[in-house]
C-alpha positions as a Markdown table, in Angstrom:
| # | Residue | x | y | z |
|---|---|---|---|---|
| 1 | Met | -32.8 | -54.5 | 15.5 |
| 2 | Pro | -32.2 | -56.2 | 18.9 |
| 3 | Arg | -30.0 | -54.3 | 21.2 |
| 4 | Tyr | -27.0 | -56.6 | 21.5 |
| 5 | Ile | -23.3 | -56.0 | 21.5 |
| 6 | Glu | -22.2 | -56.5 | 17.9 |
| 7 | Gly | -19.0 | -58.1 | 16.8 |
| 8 | Glu | -16.8 | -57.1 | 13.9 |
| 9 | Asn | -17.4 | -58.2 | 10.4 |
| 10 | Arg | -15.1 | -61.2 | 9.8 |
| 11 | Phe | -14.7 | -60.2 | 6.2 |
| 12 | Gln | -13.6 | -56.6 | 7.0 |
| 13 | Ser | -10.0 | -55.8 | 6.0 |
| 14 | Thr | -7.7 | -53.7 | 8.2 |
| 15 | Leu | -5.1 | -51.3 | 7.0 |
| 16 | Phe | -2.6 | -52.1 | 9.8 |
| 17 | Ser | -2.3 | -55.5 | 11.3 |
| 18 | Glu | -2.3 | -55.9 | 15.1 |
| 19 | Ser | 0.7 | -57.4 | 16.8 |
| 20 | Leu | 0.3 | -60.7 | 18.8 |
| 21 | Asp | 1.6 | -59.0 | 21.9 |
| 22 | Glu | -1.5 | -56.8 | 22.0 |
| 23 | Tyr | -3.6 | -59.9 | 22.6 |
| 24 | Ile | -1.6 | -60.9 | 25.6 |
| 25 | Ala | -2.3 | -59.1 | 28.9 |
| 26 | Glu | 0.5 | -58.0 | 31.1 |
| 27 | Thr | -0.9 | -60.3 | 33.8 |
| 28 | Asn | -1.0 | -63.4 | 31.6 |
| 29 | Ser | 0.8 | -66.4 | 33.1 |
| 30 | Ile | 2.6 | -67.1 | 29.8 |
| 31 | Arg | 4.8 | -64.1 | 30.4 |
| 32 | Val | 6.2 | -65.9 | 33.5 |
| 33 | Ile | 6.8 | -69.0 | 31.3 |
| 34 | Asp | 8.6 | -66.9 | 28.7 |
| 35 | Trp | 10.8 | -65.1 | 31.2 |
| 36 | Phe | 11.7 | -68.3 | 33.1 |
| 37 | Val | 12.8 | -70.3 | 30.0 |
| 38 | Asp | 14.8 | -67.2 | 28.8 |
| 39 | Cys | 16.8 | -67.4 | 32.1 |
| 40 | Leu | 17.7 | -71.0 | 31.7 |
| 41 | Ile | 21.1 | -72.0 | 30.2 |
| 42 | Leu | 19.8 | -75.0 | 28.2 |
| 43 | Ala | 23.2 | -76.4 | 27.3 |
| 44 | Asp | 24.2 | -76.6 | 31.0 |
| 45 | Leu | 21.0 | -78.4 | 31.8 |
| 46 | Gly | 21.7 | -81.1 | 29.1 |
| 47 | Phe | 19.2 | -80.3 | 26.4 |
| 48 | Glu | 19.9 | -81.8 | 23.0 |
| 49 | Arg | 20.6 | -79.4 | 20.2 |
| 50 | Ala | 21.0 | -76.5 | 22.6 |
| 51 | Glu | 23.8 | -75.6 | 20.3 |
| 52 | Pro | 22.7 | -75.8 | 16.6 |
| 53 | Cys | 24.7 | -78.0 | 14.1 |
| 54 | Ala | 26.7 | -76.2 | 11.5 |
| 55 | Thr | 25.2 | -78.4 | 8.7 |
| 56 | Gly | 21.9 | -80.1 | 7.9 |
| 57 | Arg | 18.4 | -78.9 | 8.1 |
| 58 | Pro | 17.8 | -76.4 | 11.0 |
| 59 | Gly | 15.7 | -77.8 | 13.9 |
| 60 | Tyr | 13.4 | -76.1 | 16.4 |
| 61 | His | 15.0 | -74.4 | 19.3 |
| 62 | Pro | 14.6 | -76.5 | 22.5 |
| 63 | Ala | 13.6 | -73.3 | 24.4 |
| 64 | Met | 10.5 | -73.1 | 22.2 |
| 65 | Leu | 9.5 | -76.7 | 22.7 |
| 66 | Leu | 10.1 | -76.4 | 26.4 |
| 67 | Arg | 7.8 | -73.3 | 26.5 |
| 68 | Leu | 5.2 | -75.4 | 24.6 |
| 69 | Tyr | 5.3 | -78.2 | 27.2 |
| 70 | Ile | 5.2 | -76.0 | 30.3 |
| 71 | Tyr | 2.2 | -74.2 | 28.8 |
| 72 | Gly | 0.6 | -77.5 | 28.0 |
| 73 | Tyr | 1.0 | -79.0 | 31.5 |
| 74 | Leu | -0.1 | -75.6 | 33.0 |
| 75 | Asn | -3.3 | -75.8 | 31.0 |
| 76 | Arg | -4.1 | -79.6 | 31.1 |
| 77 | Leu | -2.8 | -80.2 | 27.6 |
| 78 | Gln | -0.3 | -83.1 | 28.2 |
| 79 | Ser | -0.8 | -84.9 | 24.8 |
| 80 | Ser | 1.6 | -84.0 | 22.0 |
| 81 | Arg | -1.3 | -84.3 | 19.4 |
| 82 | Arg | -3.4 | -81.8 | 21.4 |
| 83 | Leu | -0.4 | -79.4 | 21.7 |
| 84 | Glu | 0.0 | -79.6 | 17.9 |
| 85 | Arg | -3.6 | -78.7 | 17.4 |
| 86 | Glu | -3.5 | -75.9 | 19.9 |
| 87 | Ser | -0.4 | -74.4 | 18.3 |
| 88 | His | -2.5 | -73.8 | 15.2 |
| 89 | Arg | -5.4 | -72.0 | 16.8 |
| 90 | Asn | -4.4 | -70.8 | 20.3 |
| 91 | Val | -3.3 | -67.2 | 20.3 |
| 92 | Glu | -1.3 | -67.6 | 23.6 |
| 93 | Leu | 0.7 | -70.5 | 22.1 |
| 94 | Met | 1.2 | -68.5 | 18.9 |
| 95 | Trp | 2.7 | -65.7 | 21.0 |
| 96 | Leu | 4.7 | -68.1 | 23.1 |
| 97 | Thr | 6.1 | -70.1 | 20.2 |
| 98 | Glu | 6.4 | -67.1 | 17.8 |
| 99 | Arg | 3.9 | -68.8 | 15.4 |
| 100 | Gln | 6.0 | -71.9 | 15.1 |
| 101 | Met | 3.9 | -75.0 | 14.7 |
| 102 | Pro | 5.9 | -78.3 | 15.2 |
| 103 | Cys | 4.2 | -81.6 | 14.4 |
| 104 | Phe | 3.2 | -83.9 | 17.2 |
| 105 | Lys | 6.1 | -86.3 | 16.6 |
| 106 | Thr | 8.7 | -83.5 | 17.1 |
| 107 | Ile | 6.9 | -82.5 | 20.3 |
| 108 | Ala | 6.7 | -86.0 | 21.6 |
| 109 | Asp | 10.4 | -86.8 | 20.8 |
| 110 | Phe | 11.5 | -83.6 | 22.6 |
| 111 | Arg | 10.0 | -84.9 | 25.9 |
| 112 | Lys | 11.3 | -88.4 | 25.4 |
| 113 | Asp | 14.9 | -87.4 | 24.4 |
| 114 | Asn | 15.4 | -84.7 | 27.1 |
| 115 | Gly | 14.0 | -86.3 | 30.2 |
| 116 | Arg | 16.9 | -85.7 | 32.5 |
| 117 | Ala | 17.1 | -82.0 | 31.4 |
| 118 | Ile | 13.4 | -81.5 | 31.9 |
| 119 | Arg | 13.6 | -82.9 | 35.4 |
| 120 | Gln | 16.4 | -80.4 | 36.1 |
| 121 | Val | 14.2 | -77.6 | 34.9 |
| 122 | Cys | 11.7 | -78.5 | 37.6 |
| 123 | Val | 14.6 | -78.2 | 40.1 |
| 124 | Glu | 15.5 | -74.8 | 38.7 |
| 125 | Phe | 12.0 | -73.4 | 39.3 |
| 126 | Val | 12.3 | -74.6 | 42.9 |
| 127 | Gly | 15.3 | -72.3 | 43.1 |
| 128 | Val | 13.1 | -69.5 | 41.7 |
| 129 | Cys | 10.5 | -70.1 | 44.5 |
| 130 | Arg | 13.3 | -70.0 | 47.0 |
| 131 | Glu | 14.4 | -66.6 | 45.7 |
| 132 | Leu | 10.8 | -65.4 | 45.9 |
| 133 | Asp | 10.8 | -66.5 | 49.6 |
| 134 | Leu | 7.8 | -68.9 | 49.1 |
| 135 | Phe | 9.2 | -71.6 | 51.4 |
| 136 | Ser | 9.0 | -71.8 | 55.2 |
| 137 | Lys | 12.2 | -73.9 | 55.3 |
| 138 | Ser | 11.1 | -75.2 | 58.7 |
| 139 | Leu | 8.3 | -77.8 | 58.2 |
| 140 | Val | 7.6 | -80.2 | 55.3 |
| 141 | Ala | 5.1 | -83.0 | 55.0 |
| 142 | Ile | 5.9 | -86.2 | 53.1 |
| 143 | Asp | 3.4 | -88.5 | 51.5 |
| 144 | Gly | 3.0 | -91.0 | 48.6 |
| 145 | Ser | 0.2 | -91.7 | 46.2 |
| 146 | Lys | -0.4 | -94.2 | 43.5 |
| 147 | Phe | -0.8 | -93.0 | 39.9 |
| 148 | Lys | -2.0 | -95.3 | 37.1 |
| 149 | Ala | 0.5 | -96.5 | 34.4 |
| 150 | Val | -0.1 | -97.3 | 30.8 |
| 151 | Asn | -0.7 | -100.9 | 31.7 |
| 152 | Ser | -4.1 | -102.6 | 32.2 |
| 153 | Arg | -4.7 | -105.2 | 34.9 |
| 154 | Asp | -5.0 | -107.8 | 32.2 |
| 155 | Arg | -1.4 | -107.2 | 31.2 |
| 156 | Asn | 0.0 | -107.4 | 34.7 |
| 157 | Phe | 0.9 | -110.8 | 36.2 |
| 158 | Thr | 1.7 | -111.8 | 39.8 |
| 159 | Arg | 2.0 | -115.3 | 41.3 |
| 160 | His | -1.6 | -115.1 | 42.6 |
| 161 | Ser | -3.1 | -113.7 | 39.3 |
| 162 | Val | -1.3 | -116.3 | 37.2 |
| 163 | Glu | -2.5 | -119.2 | 39.3 |
| 164 | Arg | -6.1 | -117.7 | 39.4 |
| 165 | Arg | -6.1 | -117.5 | 35.6 |
| 166 | Arg | -4.7 | -121.0 | 35.1 |
| 167 | Gln | -7.4 | -122.4 | 37.4 |
| 168 | Arg | -10.1 | -120.5 | 35.4 |
| 169 | Leu | -8.7 | -121.8 | 32.1 |
| 170 | Glu | -8.6 | -125.4 | 33.4 |
| 171 | Ala | -12.2 | -125.1 | 34.4 |
| 172 | His | -13.2 | -123.8 | 31.0 |
| 173 | Ile | -11.2 | -126.6 | 29.2 |
| 174 | Asn | -12.8 | -129.3 | 31.4 |
| 175 | Arg | -16.3 | -127.9 | 30.7 |
| 176 | Tyr | -15.7 | -127.9 | 26.9 |
| 177 | Leu | -14.3 | -131.4 | 27.1 |
| 178 | Arg | -17.5 | -132.6 | 28.8 |
| 179 | Lys | -19.6 | -130.9 | 26.1 |
| 180 | Leu | -17.4 | -132.6 | 23.5 |
| 181 | Asp | -18.2 | -136.0 | 25.0 |
| 182 | Ala | -21.9 | -135.1 | 25.0 |
| 183 | Val | -21.8 | -134.1 | 21.4 |
| 184 | Asp | -20.7 | -137.6 | 20.3 |
| 185 | Lys | -24.2 | -138.8 | 21.1 |
| 186 | Glu | -25.9 | -136.3 | 18.7 |
| 187 | Glu | -26.8 | -136.8 | 15.1 |
| 188 | Pro | -23.8 | -137.1 | 12.7 |
| 189 | Glu | -24.5 | -133.7 | 11.0 |
| 190 | Ile | -24.9 | -131.8 | 14.3 |
| 191 | Arg | -21.9 | -133.7 | 15.8 |
| 192 | Glu | -19.6 | -132.7 | 13.0 |
| 193 | Ile | -20.3 | -129.0 | 13.2 |
| 194 | Thr | -20.4 | -128.7 | 17.0 |
| 195 | Ser | -17.3 | -130.9 | 17.6 |
| 196 | Gln | -15.2 | -128.7 | 15.2 |
| 197 | Glu | -16.3 | -125.6 | 17.1 |
| 198 | Leu | -15.5 | -127.1 | 20.5 |
| 199 | Glu | -12.2 | -128.4 | 19.3 |
| 200 | Arg | -11.2 | -124.9 | 18.1 |
| 201 | Lys | -12.1 | -123.4 | 21.5 |
| 202 | Ile | -10.2 | -126.1 | 23.4 |
| 203 | Ala | -7.1 | -125.6 | 21.1 |
| 204 | Ser | -7.3 | -121.8 | 21.7 |
| 205 | Met | -7.5 | -122.3 | 25.5 |
| 206 | Glu | -4.6 | -124.8 | 25.5 |
| 207 | Gln | -2.6 | -122.2 | 23.6 |
| 208 | Arg | -3.4 | -119.6 | 26.3 |
| 209 | Met | -2.5 | -122.1 | 29.0 |
| 210 | Ala | 0.9 | -122.6 | 27.4 |
| 211 | Glu | 1.4 | -118.8 | 27.3 |
| 212 | Leu | 0.4 | -118.6 | 31.0 |
| 213 | Asn | 2.9 | -121.3 | 31.9 |
| 214 | Arg | 5.7 | -119.3 | 30.1 |
| 215 | Ile | 4.5 | -116.2 | 32.0 |
| 216 | Lys | 4.6 | -118.1 | 35.3 |
| 217 | Val | 8.3 | -119.0 | 34.7 |
| 218 | Ala | 9.0 | -115.3 | 34.0 |
| 219 | Val | 7.2 | -114.2 | 37.2 |
| 220 | Glu | 9.2 | -116.6 | 39.3 |
| 221 | Ala | 12.5 | -115.4 | 37.8 |
| 222 | His | 11.6 | -111.7 | 38.3 |
| 223 | Pro | 13.0 | -110.0 | 41.5 |
| 224 | Asp | 9.6 | -108.5 | 42.3 |
| 225 | Lys | 7.7 | -111.7 | 41.5 |
| 226 | Gln | 5.5 | -109.9 | 39.0 |
| 227 | Ile | 5.7 | -108.6 | 35.4 |
| 228 | Ser | 3.9 | -106.0 | 33.3 |
| 229 | Leu | 3.8 | -106.5 | 29.6 |
| 230 | Thr | 2.9 | -103.0 | 28.3 |
| 231 | Asp | 5.0 | -100.9 | 30.8 |
| 232 | Pro | 7.6 | -103.3 | 32.2 |
| 233 | Asp | 8.5 | -100.9 | 35.1 |
| 234 | Ser | 4.9 | -100.5 | 36.4 |
| 235 | Arg | 3.8 | -102.6 | 39.4 |
| 236 | Ser | 0.5 | -103.8 | 40.9 |
| 237 | Met | 0.0 | -101.7 | 44.1 |
| 238 | Ala | -2.6 | -101.7 | 46.8 |
| 239 | Lys | -4.7 | -98.5 | 47.0 |
| 240 | Ala | -5.5 | -96.7 | 50.2 |
| 241 | Gly | -9.3 | -97.1 | 49.8 |
| 242 | Gly | -9.0 | -100.9 | 49.0 |
| 243 | Gly | -8.4 | -102.8 | 45.8 |
| 244 | Ser | -5.3 | -102.4 | 43.7 |
| 245 | Met | -4.0 | -100.7 | 40.5 |
| 246 | Val | -1.1 | -101.1 | 38.1 |
| 247 | Gly | 1.0 | -97.9 | 38.4 |
| 248 | Tyr | 3.7 | -96.0 | 40.2 |
| 249 | Asn | 4.3 | -94.7 | 43.7 |
| 250 | Val | 4.8 | -91.0 | 43.5 |
| 251 | Gln | 6.5 | -89.4 | 46.6 |
| 252 | Val | 6.1 | -85.7 | 47.4 |
| 253 | Ala | 7.5 | -83.4 | 50.0 |
| 254 | Ala | 5.3 | -80.3 | 50.5 |
| 255 | Asp | 6.3 | -77.1 | 52.3 |
| 256 | Ser | 4.0 | -75.9 | 55.0 |
| 257 | Lys | 4.0 | -72.2 | 54.0 |
| 258 | His | 2.2 | -72.3 | 50.6 |
| 259 | His | 2.0 | -76.1 | 49.9 |
| 260 | Leu | 4.6 | -75.8 | 47.2 |
| 261 | Ile | 6.6 | -79.0 | 46.3 |
| 262 | Pro | 10.4 | -78.6 | 46.8 |
| 263 | Ala | 11.1 | -82.3 | 46.2 |
| 264 | His | 9.4 | -85.3 | 44.6 |
| 265 | Glu | 10.3 | -88.8 | 43.3 |
| 266 | Val | 8.7 | -91.5 | 41.3 |
| 267 | Thr | 9.3 | -95.1 | 42.3 |
| 268 | Asn | 7.8 | -98.5 | 41.7 |
| 269 | Asp | 8.1 | -99.6 | 45.3 |
| 270 | Arg | 4.8 | -100.8 | 46.5 |
| 271 | Thr | 5.1 | -99.3 | 50.0 |
| 272 | Asp | 6.5 | -96.1 | 51.5 |
| 273 | Arg | 8.6 | -97.8 | 54.1 |
| 274 | Gln | 11.9 | -97.1 | 52.4 |
| 275 | Gln | 11.3 | -93.6 | 51.3 |
| 276 | Leu | 11.4 | -91.4 | 54.4 |
| 277 | Thr | 15.2 | -90.6 | 54.5 |
| 278 | Ser | 15.5 | -90.1 | 50.8 |
| 279 | Met | 12.6 | -87.6 | 50.5 |
| 280 | Ala | 13.6 | -85.8 | 53.7 |
| 281 | Glu | 17.1 | -85.3 | 52.5 |
| 282 | Gln | 15.9 | -84.1 | 49.1 |
| 283 | Ala | 13.5 | -81.6 | 50.7 |
| 284 | Lys | 16.2 | -80.3 | 53.0 |
| 285 | Glu | 18.6 | -79.8 | 50.1 |
| 286 | Ala | 16.0 | -78.1 | 47.9 |
| 287 | Leu | 14.9 | -75.7 | 50.7 |
| 288 | Ser | 18.4 | -74.7 | 51.6 |
| 289 | Gly | 19.7 | -74.7 | 48.0 |
| 290 | Glu | 22.9 | -76.4 | 49.2 |
| 291 | Thr | 24.1 | -80.0 | 49.2 |
| 292 | Gln | 25.1 | -81.8 | 52.4 |
| 293 | Asp | 28.8 | -81.0 | 51.8 |
| 294 | Glu | 28.0 | -77.3 | 51.3 |
| 295 | Thr | 25.8 | -76.9 | 54.4 |
| 296 | Thr | 26.7 | -73.7 | 56.3 |
| 297 | Glu | 26.9 | -73.4 | 60.1 |
| 298 | Glu | 23.8 | -71.1 | 59.9 |
| 299 | Asn | 21.8 | -73.8 | 58.1 |
| 300 | Glu | 22.9 | -76.4 | 60.6 |
| 301 | Gln | 21.2 | -74.5 | 63.4 |
| 302 | Glu | 17.9 | -74.5 | 61.5 |
| 303 | Gln | 16.3 | -77.9 | 62.2 |
| 304 | Leu | 13.8 | -79.0 | 59.5 |
| 305 | Thr | 10.7 | -80.8 | 60.9 |
| 306 | Val | 9.4 | -83.7 | 58.7 |
| 307 | Leu | 5.8 | -85.0 | 59.0 |
| 308 | Ala | 4.8 | -88.4 | 57.6 |
| 309 | Asp | 2.1 | -91.0 | 58.2 |
| 310 | Ala | 2.4 | -94.4 | 59.8 |
| 311 | Gly | 3.2 | -96.0 | 56.4 |
| 312 | Tyr | 6.7 | -94.5 | 56.6 |
| 313 | Tyr | 7.6 | -95.8 | 60.1 |
| 314 | Lys | 10.8 | -97.8 | 60.0 |
| 315 | Ser | 13.5 | -97.7 | 62.7 |
| 316 | Glu | 16.5 | -97.4 | 60.4 |
| 317 | Glu | 14.9 | -94.6 | 58.4 |
| 318 | Ile | 14.0 | -92.5 | 61.5 |
| 319 | Leu | 17.6 | -93.0 | 62.8 |
| 320 | Ala | 19.1 | -91.9 | 59.5 |
| 321 | Cys | 16.9 | -88.7 | 59.5 |
| 322 | Gln | 18.0 | -87.8 | 63.0 |
| 323 | Glu | 21.6 | -88.3 | 62.1 |
| 324 | Gln | 21.1 | -85.7 | 59.3 |
| 325 | Gly | 19.8 | -83.2 | 61.8 |
| 326 | Leu | 16.1 | -83.7 | 60.9 |
| 327 | Lys | 13.2 | -83.8 | 63.4 |
| 328 | Val | 10.9 | -86.6 | 62.3 |
| 329 | Leu | 7.2 | -86.9 | 63.5 |
| 330 | Val | 5.9 | -90.3 | 62.4 |
| 331 | Pro | 3.3 | -92.4 | 64.3 |
| 332 | Lys | 4.7 | -95.7 | 65.5 |
| 333 | Thr | 3.1 | -98.9 | 64.2 |
| 334 | Asp | 2.5 | -102.1 | 66.2 |
| 335 | Thr | 3.0 | -105.1 | 64.0 |
| 336 | Ser | 3.2 | -107.8 | 66.7 |
| 337 | Gly | -0.5 | -108.7 | 66.6 |
| 338 | Lys | -0.7 | -109.0 | 70.4 |
| 339 | Gly | -3.2 | -106.2 | 70.6 |
| 340 | Ala | -5.7 | -108.1 | 68.4 |
| 341 | Lys | -5.3 | -111.1 | 70.8 |
| 342 | Gln | -6.1 | -108.8 | 73.8 |
| 343 | Gln | -2.6 | -109.3 | 75.1 |
| 344 | Phe | -0.2 | -106.7 | 76.5 |
| 345 | Thr | 1.8 | -104.9 | 73.8 |
| 346 | Arg | 5.4 | -103.8 | 74.1 |
| 347 | Ser | 4.3 | -100.2 | 74.6 |
| 348 | Gln | 2.8 | -101.2 | 78.0 |
| 349 | Phe | 6.2 | -102.2 | 79.3 |
| 350 | Ser | 8.1 | -99.2 | 80.7 |
| 351 | Tyr | 11.9 | -98.9 | 80.3 |
| 352 | Asp | 14.1 | -97.8 | 83.2 |
| 353 | Ala | 17.2 | -96.4 | 81.6 |
| 354 | Lys | 19.0 | -96.0 | 85.0 |
| 355 | Asn | 18.8 | -99.7 | 85.9 |
| 356 | Asp | 18.7 | -100.9 | 82.2 |
| 357 | Glu | 15.5 | -103.0 | 82.8 |
| 358 | Tyr | 11.8 | -103.1 | 81.8 |
| 359 | Arg | 8.8 | -103.1 | 84.1 |
| 360 | Cys | 5.8 | -105.2 | 83.1 |
| 361 | Pro | 2.1 | -104.2 | 83.7 |
| 362 | Ala | 2.1 | -106.5 | 86.8 |
| 363 | Gly | 5.1 | -104.5 | 88.2 |
| 364 | Glu | 7.7 | -107.2 | 87.8 |
| 365 | Arg | 11.3 | -106.4 | 86.6 |
| 366 | Leu | 12.6 | -107.7 | 83.3 |
| 367 | Pro | 16.4 | -107.3 | 83.7 |
| 368 | Phe | 18.9 | -107.4 | 80.8 |
| 369 | Lys | 20.0 | -111.0 | 80.0 |
| 370 | Ser | 21.8 | -111.1 | 76.6 |
| 371 | Ile | 22.7 | -109.5 | 73.3 |
| 372 | Ala | 21.4 | -111.1 | 70.0 |
| 373 | Glu | 21.3 | -110.5 | 66.3 |
| 374 | Val | 17.7 | -110.3 | 64.9 |
| 375 | Lys | 17.2 | -109.7 | 61.2 |
| 376 | Gly | 20.6 | -108.0 | 60.9 |
| 377 | Arg | 20.0 | -105.7 | 63.9 |
| 378 | Thr | 21.8 | -105.9 | 67.3 |
| 379 | Val | 19.2 | -106.1 | 70.1 |
| 380 | Arg | 19.4 | -106.4 | 73.9 |
| 381 | Val | 17.1 | -109.1 | 75.4 |
| 382 | Tyr | 15.2 | -108.6 | 78.7 |
| 383 | Arg | 13.3 | -111.4 | 80.3 |
| 384 | Thr | 11.9 | -112.6 | 83.6 |
| 385 | Phe | 11.2 | -116.1 | 85.0 |
| 386 | Lys | 8.3 | -115.1 | 87.2 |
| 387 | Cys | 5.7 | -115.3 | 84.5 |
| 388 | Pro | 4.3 | -118.8 | 85.4 |
| 389 | Asp | 3.1 | -117.5 | 88.8 |
| 390 | Cys | 1.7 | -114.2 | 87.5 |
| 391 | His | -2.1 | -113.7 | 87.6 |
| 392 | Leu | -1.9 | -111.6 | 84.4 |
| 393 | Lys | 0.0 | -114.3 | 82.4 |
| 394 | Ala | -3.0 | -115.0 | 80.1 |
| 395 | Gln | -3.0 | -111.4 | 79.1 |
| 396 | Cys | 0.7 | -111.3 | 78.5 |
| 397 | Thr | 2.1 | -114.3 | 76.7 |
| 398 | Pro | 1.3 | -118.0 | 76.0 |
| 399 | Ala | 5.0 | -118.8 | 76.3 |
| 400 | Lys | 6.8 | -119.9 | 79.4 |
| 401 | Asp | 8.1 | -116.3 | 80.0 |
| 402 | Arg | 7.9 | -112.9 | 78.4 |
| 403 | Arg | 10.9 | -111.5 | 76.6 |
| 404 | Ile | 11.4 | -107.9 | 75.4 |
| 405 | Gln | 13.9 | -107.0 | 72.7 |
| 406 | Arg | 15.4 | -103.5 | 72.6 |
| 407 | Trp | 17.3 | -102.2 | 69.6 |
| 408 | Glu | 20.7 | -100.7 | 70.2 |
| 409 | His | 19.4 | -97.4 | 68.8 |
| 410 | Glu | 16.0 | -97.5 | 70.6 |
| 411 | His | 16.7 | -94.1 | 72.2 |
| 412 | Ala | 16.3 | -92.5 | 68.7 |
| 413 | Leu | 12.8 | -94.0 | 68.4 |
| 414 | Glu | 11.9 | -92.9 | 71.9 |
| 415 | Ala | 13.0 | -89.4 | 71.2 |
| 416 | Ala | 10.8 | -89.3 | 68.0 |
| 417 | Glu | 7.9 | -90.7 | 69.9 |
| 418 | Ala | 8.3 | -88.0 | 72.6 |
| 419 | Asp | 8.4 | -85.3 | 69.9 |
| 420 | Leu | 5.2 | -86.6 | 68.4 |
| 421 | Lys | 3.4 | -86.5 | 71.8 |
| 422 | Lys | 4.4 | -82.9 | 72.1 |
| 423 | Asn | 2.7 | -82.1 | 68.8 |
| 424 | Pro | -0.7 | -83.8 | 69.0 |
| 425 | Asp | -2.0 | -82.0 | 65.9 |
| 426 | Ala | 0.9 | -83.1 | 63.7 |
| 427 | Met | -1.0 | -85.7 | 61.7 |
| 428 | Arg | -3.9 | -83.4 | 61.0 |
| 429 | Leu | -1.5 | -80.7 | 59.9 |
| 430 | Arg | 0.3 | -83.3 | 57.6 |
| 431 | Lys | -3.0 | -83.9 | 55.8 |
| 432 | Gln | -3.6 | -80.2 | 55.3 |
| 433 | Ile | -0.2 | -79.7 | 53.8 |
| 434 | Val | 0.6 | -82.6 | 51.6 |
| 435 | Glu | -2.8 | -84.0 | 50.4 |
| 436 | His | -3.7 | -80.7 | 48.7 |
| 437 | Pro | -0.9 | -80.9 | 46.1 |
| 438 | Phe | -1.9 | -84.6 | 45.3 |
| 439 | Gly | -5.5 | -83.6 | 44.9 |
| 440 | Thr | -4.7 | -80.7 | 42.6 |
| 441 | Ile | -2.4 | -82.7 | 40.4 |
| 442 | Lys | -4.8 | -85.6 | 40.0 |
| 443 | His | -7.6 | -83.2 | 39.2 |
| 444 | Trp | -5.5 | -81.7 | 36.4 |
| 445 | Met | -4.6 | -85.1 | 35.1 |
| 446 | Gly | -8.3 | -86.2 | 35.1 |
| 447 | Ser | -9.3 | -89.8 | 35.3 |
| 448 | Thr | -6.4 | -90.8 | 33.1 |
| 449 | His | -2.9 | -92.3 | 33.5 |
| 450 | Phe | 0.6 | -91.3 | 32.7 |
| 451 | Leu | 1.1 | -91.0 | 29.0 |
| 452 | Met | 4.6 | -92.4 | 28.9 |
| 453 | Lys | 6.1 | -95.8 | 29.6 |
| 454 | Arg | 9.1 | -96.9 | 31.6 |
| 455 | Leu | 10.3 | -95.3 | 34.9 |
| 456 | Pro | 12.7 | -92.6 | 33.5 |
| 457 | Asn | 10.0 | -91.3 | 31.2 |
| 458 | Val | 7.3 | -91.3 | 33.9 |
| 459 | Lys | 9.7 | -89.3 | 36.1 |
| 460 | Thr | 10.0 | -86.7 | 33.3 |
| 461 | Glu | 6.2 | -86.5 | 33.0 |
| 462 | Met | 5.8 | -86.1 | 36.8 |
| 463 | Ser | 8.4 | -83.4 | 36.8 |
| 464 | Leu | 6.4 | -81.4 | 34.3 |
| 465 | His | 3.3 | -81.9 | 36.5 |
| 466 | Val | 5.2 | -80.6 | 39.6 |
| 467 | Leu | 6.7 | -77.7 | 37.6 |
| 468 | Ala | 3.2 | -76.7 | 36.4 |
| 469 | Tyr | 1.8 | -77.0 | 39.9 |
| 470 | Asn | 4.6 | -74.9 | 41.5 |
| 471 | Met | 4.3 | -72.3 | 38.8 |
| 472 | Lys | 0.6 | -71.9 | 39.1 |
| 473 | Arg | 0.8 | -71.7 | 42.9 |
| 474 | Ala | 3.5 | -69.0 | 42.7 |
| 475 | Ile | 1.4 | -67.0 | 40.2 |
| 476 | Asn | -1.7 | -67.3 | 42.3 |
| 477 | Ile | 0.2 | -66.2 | 45.5 |
| 478 | Leu | 2.2 | -63.3 | 44.1 |
| 479 | Gly | 0.7 | -62.5 | 40.7 |
| 480 | Val | 2.6 | -62.3 | 37.4 |
| 481 | Glu | 3.7 | -58.6 | 37.6 |
| 482 | Ala | 5.0 | -59.1 | 41.2 |
| 483 | Ile | 7.0 | -62.2 | 40.2 |
| 484 | Leu | 8.6 | -60.5 | 37.2 |
| 485 | Glu | 9.4 | -57.3 | 39.2 |
| 486 | Lys | 11.1 | -59.3 | 42.0 |
| 487 | Leu | 13.1 | -61.5 | 39.7 |
| 488 | Glu | 14.3 | -58.7 | 37.5 |
| 489 | Ala | 15.4 | -56.8 | 40.6 |
| 490 | Ala | 17.2 | -59.9 | 42.0 |
């Protein structure tokens, strides 16, 4: 007989049955899931049926279904049907659910009906990470990434795509009409068959054209000037590497110590320009565990530094962050277009605060002249009348003279720019901190999209992804036994 390790006879009966707990090691991550859910007060979090009804058929306990979902997202099993199958054959799930095996509809409905409560569970685990001292509380990096929605490009319509499709349909209809004219010269038998076929195709295309015209009216009436038919809340967004996709813009604030995620948000804004203040405030609140009204004097002395890329640069957002006591490091963007024309940009004009004037590259003064309102902002205007005689005028401006506008809160932007110059490695550090969580979560999701439709449901799904990510990171850093020991002692 070959010398191999032999298994047990699958038909051998045993006198005493083994308990499920003997199959689960003390270092198994599901023990953290079980302990964490046991500590939650589900009724306070807003879970439906947290208190059972006195009459009617008993339902599954929401704690069991929550355990099931956390396990699923921790092990790349996001589908309710896959979770149902695993509950029948997976020993870990049998232990976690105490051999309860709900159907996929019950599992799916739990996630759909308890979205707000599930999102709050993610916040609760951030509090656990805070108790375990896993946050630095001094430096966070913010970034956004596009995630695909349950909506194909063919089911998304913008002004440009509607017009492009209409032109293509018109070209097809004209081509078929020309063919129909040519068929009239054929033999009667051939003409009859071919003309009927062409007329059916033309009628079908005219029907599609009428549908496109209705969609065009809907697009023009929509505030975002685009509509999605499968998931109405999804939007067509440009991707960083080029091209576009229909999806959502997921915002994340990652802590520098262990790359954990204290705050996240899902939006359908196509850019990051409006997200800096919101994400920075959420991160500050999550790391301190206190709201803005509850902030202690000790916390006010601890300044949180926020890193973000140039896509977040907006004057009002930077000012708002500084007013909240946050130090913001964001590269400034030049949108004037003068650099592309080989002309002097605004950054090449130096400001003299003492005399309240600018100096141009030629050394001429641009004194203060007036105050104006530009796009809802109060600006101070500086100008000189010596431009026509300047030998550098061709490199400066095609206008009669050069004007510089200075925002009334420009000092805040200059302070942020000075802070960034003192930290030349800030953007490299930002990549190391925040791009790791996005890469990990997208790897777990695979080449797929969100499974749910509409923004509130997508927020719920993303919260489960972030909860699973934070939990796995905490287990990898401390280990199961250390986590349970620290939390039981707390």
